[in-house]
C-alpha positions, 0 to 999 in steps of 0.5 A, a space after each residue: 835839888 835837881 842834881 839829886 834826882 838826875 839818876 832817877 830821871 835818866 832811869 825813868 826816861 829809859 823806862 819810858 823808851 823800853 816800854 814804848 819799844 816793847 809795846 811797839 809804839 817805837 820801831 826797833 829794827 832787829 837784823 835777821 841774824 840776831 834772834 837773841 835781840 828780838 827775844 830781848 826786845 820782847 822782854 821790854 814789856 815788863 822790864 820797862 815798867 819794872 825800871 820805872 818802879 825802881 826809879 820811883 822807889 829810889 827817888 822817894 827814898 833818896 835823901 832830901 
């Protein structure tokens, strides 16, 4: 039973991490010469919740 939801559990954990980094709860050091990475981290504010929503939908729709 749990094996059917492993992919969704991993996605949910990644979504929690992305959201925490995006809102500044977890520090993510960005080297000064990599501005693209700083821009990507700013997008984590909306990408984390979206990934959580996708994980929930896939978990609900997965065959039992």
